[in-house]
C-alpha positions in Angstrom: 47.6 -74.8 18.7 51.3 -74.6 19.3 53.8 -77.3 18.6 53.9 -78.5 22.2 50.2 -78.9 22.5 50.0 -80.6 19.1 52.1 -83.5 20.4 49.5 -84.3 23.0 46.0 -85.7 23.0 43.4 -82.8 22.9 39.8 -83.3 24.0 37.0 -81.3 22.5 39.1 -78.7 20.8 37.4 -75.6 19.4 38.8 -72.8 17.3 37.8 -69.2 16.6 39.7 -67.1 14.1 39.2 -63.3 14.2 40.5 -61.2 11.3 41.9 -57.7 11.1 38.4 -56.2 11.1 37.9 -57.8 14.5 35.1 -60.0 13.1 35.1 -63.8 13.2 36.4 -65.3 10.0 34.2 -67.7 8.1 34.9 -69.8 5.1 34.6 -68.4 1.6 36.3 -68.6 -1.7 39.4 -66.9 -0.3 39.4 -68.1 3.3 39.4 -71.8 4.4 39.3 -73.0 8.0 39.7 -76.7 8.6 38.0 -78.6 11.4 41.4 -78.8 13.2 41.7 -75.0 13.1 44.1 -74.5 10.2 43.6 -71.2 8.5 44.4 -70.8 4.8 44.1 -67.6 2.9 44.4 -67.5 -1.0 45.1 -64.6 -3.2 46.1 -62.4 -0.3 45.4 -58.7 -0.9 46.7 -55.6 0.9 43.5 -55.0 2.9 43.8 -58.5 4.4 46.9 -57.4 6.3 46.8 -56.9 10.0 46.3 -58.8 13.3 44.9 -62.3 13.1 43.8 -64.0 16.4 43.1 -67.6 17.0 41.2 -68.4 20.3 41.7 -72.1 21.1 40.0 -74.0 23.9 40.0 -77.6 24.9 39.1 -79.7 28.0 41.1 -81.6 30.5 39.3 -84.5 32.3 40.4 -86.0 35.6 40.2 -89.8 35.2 39.1 -90.5 38.8 36.3 -88.0 39.1 35.5 -87.2 35.4 35.8 -83.6 36.4 36.1 -81.4 33.3 38.0 -78.1 33.0 38.1 -75.8 30.0 41.5 -74.4 29.1 41.7 -71.4 26.8 44.6 -70.1 24.9 45.0 -67.2 22.4 47.5 -66.9 19.6 48.2 -63.6 17.8 49.7 -63.2 14.3 50.6 -60.1 12.4 50.3 -60.9 8.7 51.4 -58.6 5.9 50.9 -58.6 2.2 54.2 -58.3 0.3 55.6 -58.3 -3.2 59.0 -59.0 -4.6 60.7 -55.7 -5.6 60.7 -54.7 -9.3 64.2 -54.6 -10.7 65.6 -52.1 -13.1 69.3 -51.5 -14.0 71.2 -48.2 -14.3 74.0 -48.5 -16.8 76.9 -46.4 -18.0 79.3 -46.7 -20.9 81.9 -44.5 -22.6 82.7 -44.0 -26.3 85.6 -42.1 -27.8 84.8 -39.3 -30.2 86.8 -36.9 -32.4 85.4 -33.7 -30.8 82.8 -32.5 -28.3 81.3 -30.4 -31.0 79.2 -31.4 -34.0 76.2 -33.5 -34.8 78.0 -36.9 -34.8 77.9 -37.3 -31.0 74.1 -36.9 -30.9 73.8 -39.3 -33.9 75.8 -42.0 -32.1 73.8 -41.5 -29.0 70.5 -41.9 -30.8 71.7 -44.9 -32.8 73.0 -46.6 -29.7 69.6 -46.1 -27.9 67.8 -47.6 -30.9 70.1 -50.6 -31.1 69.6 -51.3 -27.4 65.8 -50.8 -27.5 65.6 -53.3 -30.5 67.8 -55.7 -28.6 65.3 -56.0 -25.7 62.1 -55.2 -27.4 60.7 -58.7 -27.3 61.2 -58.8 -23.5 58.8 -55.8 -23.0 61.8 -53.8 -21.7 63.0 -50.4 -22.9 65.7 -47.8 -22.4 64.6 -44.8 -20.3 66.3 -41.6 -19.1 69.2 -41.8 -21.6 71.8 -38.9 -21.4 75.3 -38.2 -22.3 78.0 -35.6 -21.7 81.3 -35.1 -23.5 84.5 -34.7 -21.5 88.3 -34.4 -22.1 90.1 -37.4 -20.6 93.9 -37.5 -20.0 94.8 -41.1 -20.8 98.3 -42.3 -19.8 100.6 -42.5 -22.8 97.9 -41.2 -25.1 97.4 -37.6 -24.2 94.0 -35.9 -24.2 91.1 -37.9 -25.6 87.5 -36.8 -26.1 85.0 -39.3 -24.6 81.2 -39.5 -24.4 80.0 -40.5 -21.0 76.6 -42.2 -21.7 74.1 -43.2 -19.0 70.7 -44.9 -19.3 68.3 -47.1 -17.4 66.8 -50.4 -18.5 63.2 -50.6 -17.4 60.9 -53.7 -17.6 57.6 -51.7 -18.2 57.7 -50.9 -21.9 54.2 -50.2 -23.4 52.2 -53.4 -23.4 54.3 -55.1 -20.7 51.2 -56.5 -19.0 50.6 -58.8 -22.0 53.7 -60.8 -20.9 52.1 -61.9 -17.6 50.0 -64.6 -19.1 47.0 -63.5 -17.1 48.8 -64.2 -13.8 47.7 -62.0 -10.8 51.3 -61.0 -10.0 53.9 -60.2 -12.6 57.0 -59.9 -10.5 58.5 -63.2 -11.6 57.8 -62.4 -15.3 59.1 -58.8 -15.3 62.1 -59.6 -13.1 63.0 -62.6 -15.4 62.7 -60.4 -18.5 64.8 -57.5 -17.0 67.5 -60.0 -16.1 67.6 -61.3 -19.7 67.7 -57.7 -21.0 70.6 -56.9 -18.7 72.5 -60.0 -20.0 71.9 -59.1 -23.6 73.1 -55.6 -23.2 76.1 -56.7 -21.2 76.9 -59.2 -24.0 76.5 -56.5 -26.6 79.2 -54.3 -25.1 81.4 -57.3 -24.4 81.3 -58.1 -28.1 82.2 -54.5 -29.0 85.3 -54.8 -26.8 86.1 -58.3 -28.2 86.0 -57.0 -31.9 88.4 -54.2 -31.3 90.8 -56.2 -29.1 91.1 -59.2 -31.5 90.9 -57.7 -34.9 94.5 -56.3 -35.0 94.4 -55.5 -38.7 91.5 -53.2 -38.4 91.9 -49.5 -37.7 89.8 -48.3 -34.8 87.1 -45.8 -35.8 87.2 -42.4 -34.2 84.0 -43.3 -32.3 84.2 -46.6 -30.5 83.4 -48.3 -27.2 85.9 -47.8 -24.5 86.9 -51.2 -23.1 86.1 -51.9 -19.4 83.9 -48.8 -19.3 80.6 -50.7 -18.9 79.1 -50.2 -15.4 75.8 -51.5 -14.0 73.9 -51.1 -10.8 70.6 -52.9 -9.9 67.9 -50.6 -8.7 64.9 -51.9 -6.7 61.4 -50.2 -6.7 58.2 -51.1 -4.9 54.7 -50.8 -6.4 52.4 -48.0 -5.0 51.2 -49.0 -1.5 54.3 -51.0 -0.7 57.8 -50.2 0.7 60.8 -51.6 2.3 61.3 -51.4 6.1 64.2 -53.4 7.5 63.4 -52.3 11.0 59.8 -53.4 11.0 60.3 -56.4 8.7 63.8 -57.6 9.4 63.0 -61.2 8.5 62.5 -60.0 4.9 64.5 -56.8 4.6 64.6 -56.9 0.7 60.8 -57.4 0.4 58.3 -54.7 -0.6 55.9 -55.0 2.3 52.4 -53.3 2.4 52.5 -49.8 4.0 51.1 -50.0 7.5 48.3 -47.6 8.8 49.9 -44.2 9.3 52.0 -44.5 6.1 51.5 -44.5 2.3 53.4 -44.8 -0.9 52.1 -43.0 -4.0 54.7 -44.1 -6.5 57.4 -46.7 -7.2 59.8 -45.5 -4.4 61.1 -48.0 -1.9 59.8 -46.4 1.3 56.4 -45.6 2.8 55.9 -42.0 3.8 54.3 -40.9 7.1 50.6 -39.8 7.0 48.8 -39.8 10.3 45.3 -39.7 8.8 45.8 -43.0 6.9 44.1 -45.8 8.7 44.4 -48.6 6.2 47.0 -51.0 4.9 48.4 -50.4 1.4 47.5 -46.7 1.1 48.6 -45.0 -2.1 47.7 -41.5 -1.1 47.5 -39.3 2.0 
């Protein structure tokens, strides 16, 4: 019943819940309906999304005649499975170098990747899509300097990542907590590089060193297959990854559901 009706005395209330398959819901290990009509669904899965209808009826009784009248009301609810987005981080840094030629640039690049991977290994995170390019940079009062522009992504799904979930059904909290720790460690690593060179005045800077203030970071969200963001349809949770509705699907970790007229289910991963 609604809040207004709940404040009043209700005679002979009855409740009938109908699920997305248009069949009456009955109690089981996942669905519980109390004798006052309260519906609870545990371990909500994608196929459970859709229209839920509660048909509610009760009686009004005239005191002087004892005449009974049945009043019926219907409440409709659209319920959607959702997940928190998975986070990853796109990062970029710059290092000075003697020249854009030679093997040392590639060596620095590979050593840096190994250091960062070791730094976050215990968090089941790893470095993916690493790349670098060498450029000439005109620095005020310093002339031309060779610099390596390095980019990489920090990803929370290193091999064996599911082992960190402690047998929980959903891993969003665990993976997102780990990726945040990984981000903080890497940020602290580059901050320490800048600190060393800025505070050890007696030390000659090596030809290849981290360029202070060059560290950049952007958080990137992704949704699991069968889910996507839709601010227009789900404005009350614009950042959520909501199950793809019938007529749409999502085959990968993109953040949008693609159109596919032939799909008639929630959470489709293929067309």
